[in-house]
C-alpha positions in Angstrom: 6.4 15.9 12.5 4.2 17.1 15.4 0.8 18.6 14.8 -1.6 19.3 17.8 -4.5 17.0 17.1 -7.7 15.5 18.5 -9.9 12.7 17.4 -13.6 13.1 18.1 -15.2 9.7 18.7 -18.4 8.3 20.2 -19.8 5.0 21.5 -22.1 4.8 18.5 -23.5 6.6 15.5 -26.0 9.3 16.3 -24.2 10.5 19.5 -23.3 13.9 18.1 -19.8 13.5 16.6 -20.5 15.7 13.6 -22.0 18.5 15.8 -19.1 18.4 18.2 -16.3 18.0 15.6 -17.6 20.7 13.3 -18.4 23.0 16.2 -14.9 22.5 17.6 -13.3 23.2 14.2 -15.4 26.4 13.8 -14.8 27.5 17.5 -11.0 27.1 17.2 -11.0 28.8 13.8 -12.9 31.7 15.4 -10.0 32.0 17.9 -7.6 32.6 15.0 -6.2 29.1 14.7 -5.6 27.5 11.4 -7.6 24.3 11.8 -7.1 21.2 9.6 -10.3 19.2 9.2 -10.4 15.4 8.7 -12.9 12.6 8.6 -12.3 8.9 9.3 -13.8 6.7 6.6 -15.2 7.2 3.1 -17.9 9.8 4.0 -18.0 12.6 1.5 -20.7 14.7 3.2 -19.3 15.6 6.6 -16.1 17.1 5.1 -18.2 19.7 3.4 -19.4 20.9 6.7 -15.8 20.8 8.0 -14.7 23.0 5.1 -17.3 25.6 6.0 -16.1 25.5 9.6 -12.4 26.0 8.8 -12.1 27.5 5.4 -9.9 24.5 4.4 -10.6 21.4 2.3 -12.1 18.6 4.4 -10.0 15.4 3.9 -10.7 11.7 4.6 -8.5 9.3 6.4 -9.5 5.7 5.4 -7.2 2.9 6.5 -9.2 0.4 4.3 -9.2 2.3 1.0 -5.7 3.7 1.3 -4.0 1.3 3.6 -2.9 2.0 7.2 0.5 3.1 5.9 -0.9 6.2 4.2 -3.1 7.5 7.0 -0.4 9.5 8.7 1.1 10.8 5.5 -2.3 11.9 4.2 -3.0 13.5 7.6 0.2 15.5 7.5 -0.4 16.6 3.9 -3.7 18.1 4.9 -2.4 19.6 8.1 0.6 21.4 6.6 0.7 25.0 7.9 -2.0 24.4 10.4 -2.0 25.1 14.2 -4.3 22.3 15.1 -6.1 19.3 13.5 -9.5 17.9 14.4 -10.4 14.4 13.2 -14.1 13.3 13.2 -14.5 9.6 13.7 -16.9 7.1 12.1 -19.6 5.0 13.7 -18.6 3.8 17.2 -15.0 4.2 18.4 -14.1 0.6 17.9 -16.3 -0.2 14.8 -14.2 -1.1 11.8 -14.5 -2.8 8.4 -16.8 -5.8 8.7 -14.9 -8.9 9.6 -11.5 -7.1 9.7 -11.1 -6.4 13.4 -10.0 -2.8 14.2 -9.1 -2.0 10.5 -10.4 1.4 9.5 -12.1 2.1 12.8 -11.7 5.4 14.6 -9.6 3.7 17.2 -7.3 2.3 14.5 -6.8 5.8 13.0 -6.3 7.4 16.4 -3.5 4.9 17.1 -1.9 5.4 13.6 -1.9 9.2 14.4 -0.9 8.9 18.0 -3.9 11.2 18.8 -5.9 11.6 22.0 -9.6 10.8 21.7 -12.5 13.0 23.0 -15.5 10.7 23.5 -18.9 12.3 22.8 -21.6 10.6 24.8 -25.4 11.0 24.2 -26.4 11.3 27.8 -30.1 12.0 27.2 -31.3 8.7 28.7 -28.8 7.9 31.4 -27.2 9.3 34.6 -24.9 7.1 36.8 -24.6 4.5 34.0 -22.5 7.0 32.0 -19.5 6.2 34.2 -19.6 2.5 33.3 -20.0 3.3 29.6 -17.0 5.8 29.6 -14.9 3.5 31.7 -15.4 0.6 29.3 -14.5 2.6 26.3 -11.5 4.2 27.9 -10.1 0.9 29.2 -11.0 -1.4 26.3 -7.7 -0.8 24.3 -4.8 0.5 26.4 -3.2 1.9 23.2 -6.2 4.2 22.7 -5.9 7.3 24.9 -9.3 8.7 25.8 -8.4 12.1 27.1 -11.8 13.5 27.9 -15.5 13.2 27.4 -18.1 15.7 26.1 -21.6 15.0 27.3 -24.3 15.7 24.7 -28.0 16.3 24.9 -28.0 17.0 28.6 -31.4 18.0 29.8 -31.0 20.2 32.9 -28.6 21.5 35.6 -29.7 18.6 37.8 -29.0 16.1 35.0 -25.5 17.6 34.5 -24.7 17.3 38.2 -25.7 13.6 38.3 -23.5 12.9 35.3 -20.5 14.8 36.6 -20.8 13.1 40.0 -20.9 9.6 38.3 -17.9 10.4 36.1 -15.6 11.4 38.9 -15.0 7.7 39.5 -14.2 7.0 35.8 -11.0 8.9 35.8 -11.8 10.7 32.5 -12.3 14.5 32.7 -15.5 16.1 31.5 -14.4 18.6 28.8 -17.8 19.8 27.8 -21.5 19.6 28.4 -24.0 20.4 25.6 -27.7 20.9 26.1 -30.3 19.8 23.6 -30.3 22.4 20.8 -32.5 22.4 17.7 -30.6 25.0 15.7 -27.7 22.7 15.1 -29.8 19.9 13.5 -29.0 19.3 9.9 -31.5 17.6 7.5 -31.0 14.1 6.3 -32.2 11.9 3.5 -31.6 8.4 2.1 -27.8 8.5 2.3 -27.2 10.7 5.4 -26.9 14.4 5.8 -27.9 16.8 3.0 -24.6 18.0 1.4 -23.4 21.6 1.9 -23.5 22.2 -1.8 -27.3 21.8 -1.8 -28.1 24.1 1.2 -25.1 26.4 1.5 -26.9 29.3 3.3 -28.7 27.0 5.8 -25.4 25.0 6.2 -23.5 28.2 7.2 -26.1 29.0 9.8 -26.0 25.4 11.1 -22.2 25.5 11.4 -22.4 28.9 13.2 -24.9 27.4 15.7 -22.6 24.4 16.2 -19.7 26.7 16.9 -21.7 28.8 19.4 -23.0 25.6 21.2 -19.5 24.2 21.5 -17.9 27.5 22.5 -20.5 27.9 25.3 -20.5 24.4 26.6 -16.9 23.1 26.2 -13.6 24.0 27.8 -11.8 25.1 24.7 -8.6 25.8 26.6 -8.5 22.3 28.0 -9.3 20.8 24.6 -6.5 22.7 23.0 -4.1 21.7 25.7 -5.1 18.0 25.1 -4.5 18.5 21.4 -1.1 20.0 22.1 -0.2 17.0 24.4 0.1 14.8 21.4 3.7 14.2 20.4 5.2 13.5 17.0 3.1 11.5 14.6 4.3 7.8 15.0 6.6 6.2 12.5 8.5 9.3 11.4 6.0 9.8 8.6 6.5 12.5 6.0 3.6 14.3 4.4 2.0 12.6 1.4 2.7 14.4 -1.9 0.7 14.1 -5.2 3.9 14.7 -7.1 5.7 12.0 -9.2 7.4 9.7 -8.6 5.3 8.8 -5.6 6.5 6.6 -2.8 4.2 4.0 -1.5 5.4 2.3 1.7 3.6 -1.0 0.9 4.8 -1.4 -2.7 8.5 -2.0 -3.3 9.6 -0.5 -6.6 12.8 -2.4 -7.2 11.1 -5.5 -8.6 7.7 -5.0 -9.9 5.7 -8.3 -9.9 4.7 -9.9 -13.2 1.1 -9.0 -14.0 -1.2 -12.1 -14.2 -3.8 -12.5 -16.9 -7.0 -10.7 -16.1 -9.1 -13.9 -15.6 -6.4 -15.3 -13.2 -6.3 -12.0 -11.3 -10.1 -12.0 -10.8 -9.9 -15.6 -9.6 -7.1 -14.8 -7.2 -4.4 -16.8 -9.0 -1.9 -14.1 -9.7 -0.1 -11.3 -8.0 -1.2 -7.7 -7.8 -0.4 -5.3 -10.7 2.3 -2.8 -9.9 1.7 0.9 -9.8 2.5 2.7 -13.1 3.2 6.0 -11.5 6.4 7.7 -12.6 7.5 11.2 -13.7 5.3 12.5 -16.5 7.2 12.6 -19.8 5.8 15.9 -21.1 7.5 17.8 -23.9 8.7 21.2 -22.7 6.0 23.8 -23.4 3.3 21.3 -24.2 -0.1 22.5 -23.1 -1.7 20.8 -20.1 -4.7 18.8 -21.2 -8.0 20.0 -19.7 -9.7 17.6 -17.4 -13.3 18.6 -16.7 -14.4 17.7 -13.1 -18.2 17.6 -12.5 -19.2 19.5 -9.4 -22.2 21.4 -8.0 -25.1 20.1 -6.0 -25.7 16.9 -8.1 -22.0 15.8 -8.0 -20.5 16.9 -4.8 -18.7 13.7 -3.8 -15.0 13.9 -4.6 -11.7 13.3 -2.7 -9.5 16.4 -2.8 -6.5 14.3 -3.6 -8.0 13.2 -7.0 -7.7 16.8 -8.4 -4.3 17.2 -6.8 -3.1 13.9 -8.4 -4.5 14.9 -11.8 -2.8 18.3 -11.6 0.5 16.7 -10.5 0.3 14.4 -13.5 0.2 17.5 -15.8 -3.5 18.2 -16.3 -5.4 21.5 -15.9 -8.4 20.6 -13.8 -11.5 22.7 -14.4 -14.7 22.2 -12.4 -18.1 22.6 -14.0 -21.7 22.2 -12.8 -23.9 19.9 -14.9 -27.0 21.5 -13.5 -26.0 24.9 -14.8 -23.4 24.8 -17.5 -24.6 23.9 -21.0 -21.1 23.1 -22.4 -18.0 21.4 -21.1 -15.0 23.6 -20.3 -13.1 24.9 -23.4 -10.6 22.3 -24.6 -11.9 19.4 -22.5 -9.7 16.4 -23.2 -11.0 14.2 -20.4 -14.0 14.0 -18.0 -14.3 12.9 -14.4 -17.8 12.6 -12.9 -17.8 11.5 -9.3 -20.5 10.8 -6.8 -23.5 12.7 -5.5 -27.3 12.7 -5.8 -28.3 12.8 -9.5 -31.5 11.0 -8.6 -32.6 14.2 -6.7 -31.8 16.3 -9.7 -32.8 13.9 -12.5 -35.3 16.4 -14.0 -32.8 19.3 -14.1 -30.0 17.1 -15.4 -32.2 15.8 -18.1 -33.4 19.3 -19.1 -29.8 20.3 -19.7 -29.8 18.7 -23.2 -26.9 20.6 -24.7 -24.5 19.3 -22.0 -25.8 15.8 -22.2 -25.1 15.8 -26.0 -21.7 17.3 -25.4 -20.8 14.5 -23.0 -22.1 11.9 -25.4 -20.0 13.3 -28.2 -16.9 13.4 -26.0 -17.3 9.8 -24.9 -17.9 8.7 -28.5 -14.7 10.4 -29.6 -12.8 8.0 -27.4 -11.7 10.7 -24.9 -11.1 9.4 -21.3 -14.2 9.5 -19.1 -14.1 8.3 -15.5 -17.4 8.0 -13.7 -18.2 6.8 -10.2 -21.6 6.0 -8.8 -23.6 9.2 -9.5 -21.4 9.5 -12.7 -22.4 6.0 -13.7 -26.1 6.9 -13.4 -25.6 10.1 -15.4 -23.9 8.2 -18.3 -26.9 5.8 -18.6 -29.7 6.1 -21.1 -32.2 7.1 -18.4 -32.5 7.6 -14.6 -35.9 7.0 -13.2 -37.4 7.5 -16.6 -35.6 10.8 -17.3 -33.2 10.8 -20.3 -29.5 11.1 -19.3 -26.3 11.2 -21.5 -26.9 7.9 -23.3 -23.3 6.9 -23.2 -24.0 3.5 -21.7 -26.6 1.0 -22.9 -28.2 0.8 -19.5 -30.9 2.3 -17.3 -30.9 3.4 -13.7 -33.6 3.7 -11.0 -34.0 4.3 -7.3 -34.8 1.4 -5.0 -35.6 1.0 -1.3 -32.5 -1.2 -0.8 -29.3 0.3 0.5 -26.1 -1.1 -1.0 -23.3 -0.3 1.4 -19.8 -1.5 2.2 -16.1 -1.8 1.4 -15.1 -3.8 -1.6 -12.0 -5.6 -2.9 -11.7 -5.2 -6.6 -9.5 -6.1 -9.5 -9.5 -4.5 -13.0 -10.8 -7.3 -15.3 -9.4 -5.6 -18.4 -7.4 -2.6 -19.5 -9.0 0.8 -19.2 -8.2 4.5 -19.0 -7.8 4.2 -15.3 -5.8 0.9 -14.8 -4.2 -2.0 -16.7 -5.8 -5.4 -16.3 -5.0 -7.0 -13.0 -4.7 -3.8 -11.0 -6.0 -4.4 -7.5 -7.8 -1.6 -5.6 -10.1 -1.3 -2.7 -13.3 0.7 -3.0 -16.6 1.5 -1.3 -20.3 1.2 -2.4 -23.0 3.5 -1.0 -26.2 3.8 -3.0 -30.0 3.1 -3.2 -30.1 2.8 -6.9 -29.7 -0.1 -9.4 -28.3 -0.1 -12.9 -29.6 -2.6 -15.4 -27.6 -4.4 -16.7 -25.1 -4.2 -13.8 -22.1 -4.8 -16.1 -21.2 -4.3 -19.7 -19.6 -6.7 -22.1 -16.3 -5.4 -20.7 -16.8 -4.9 -17.0 -14.9 -2.3 -15.0 -14.2 -4.4 -11.9 -14.3 -7.9 -10.6 -15.2 -7.7 -7.0 -13.7 -10.4 -4.8 -15.2 -9.4 -1.4 -17.6 -9.8 0.1 -19.0 -11.8 -2.9 -17.5 -12.5 -6.3 -19.2 -10.6 -9.2 -18.4 -8.3 -12.0 -19.7 -4.8 -12.3 -19.4 -1.6 -14.3 -18.6 -0.7 -17.8 -15.5 -0.2 -19.9 -16.0 0.9 -23.5 -13.7 3.0 -25.7 -12.3 5.6 -23.2 -15.1 5.2 -20.7 -14.7 3.7 -17.2 -18.0 3.7 -15.3 -18.7 1.9 -12.0 -20.5 2.1 -8.7 -17.2 1.7 -6.9 -15.8 4.8 -5.1 -12.0 4.5 -5.0 -9.3 6.7 -3.5 -6.6 7.4 -6.0 -3.9 8.1 -3.4 -3.8 4.3 -2.9 -2.7 3.8 -6.6 -1.4 7.1 -8.0 -0.8 5.5 -11.4 -4.5 5.9 -12.0 -4.2 9.6 -12.3 -1.1 9.5 -14.4 -2.6 6.9 -16.8 -5.8 9.0 -17.2 -3.8 12.2 -18.0 -1.6 10.3 -20.5 -4.7 9.1 -22.3 -6.0 12.7 -22.3 -2.9 13.7 -24.2 -3.1 11.0 -26.8 -6.8 10.4 -27.4 
């Protein structure tokens, strides 16, 4: 398949990738193009701004969480029916998972997609040196095609002239020049930008300002032509589908390996557990179990594919807002509470006592409950001294320490998400601590970067700090929905 596409990258974080990528998405959409928005890496926040810019769901492309073999299929799934795709990179162009070479870097994803790269350079403190910088990034990896540069934070006409003169020798065309502009700034806090769900009106204005800045300062025709110069996506990939039975290029299905005992798995002595995904065996006419999905400002972190997988497995996914709704959706048979910022809304979440009680009763009934990071905090007895749902015999509090990074994990025991021995990759990103950090039955054994257990499994509850991408192991959604039917 061929989809016109661009990857927006930079030499480092803070260069203006989000401004340029979001502005490009909105500017192309304003021209009547159906734009598919994507983000390299595990970031949940930028895709919210992308969604505002395009009117489509922002999707992540993470070669660590999902494996390199799923990057192109997931991209094509998101880009179905679109005229053009814009992919925002992560960190610097060549920065990948720690100690893993290029794995999960923007450059890696660009190569997996066969996409040209537009390099966004913060030119605020340089002139002629910009040519050396751009030349270095363009020539470092011959498989990465840097098709143009956008100069950001340019101070004056004189400054622009110096930059353009220097870049004539670098052999990379200048496709845009953006001046310093306060209106496009977006507020940040301890984990990055403030999510769209918390500032929707202001976010709409910021996205509009980004679109105007990019439309005025960039050669949109040249950028579109660059996107259209990309050929077919490499490898003959077909779009990923959440339907069953799934195909996973890295997991042969003819001979599933024998699952080792949980302790052996955690110690690395046994093989990985096979995926349990297969067609759902649902009686004709059987009602779809309702899976309540937490949303709203406090729980805005969720990969779109999770809801799609749950729906494909036979569930009716209903979103609710724990800040506003006092009861779970009618007929709730299972609950998914993803990431977000419950610490910012601890008082409001605590004040919603009817919902806290309803969630406690659901968990005590044995119904499936999956909670990640913010969801873990919400299920604790208290968060920063404020009463929470009391499902877990643990307390949570904010700290100054940032816990951040990819993790390799194995399910220590059976749970509503996975059988013991299932290997998955995840990501931690938080400034909180839960005490104790693991229950009598932990959720995961982490094997990298350090060996430890974390999280809680009790009755139907699976609660952990680990963010996972279920597309990497579709059996997670199927297993969860099956438990919703039988619990």
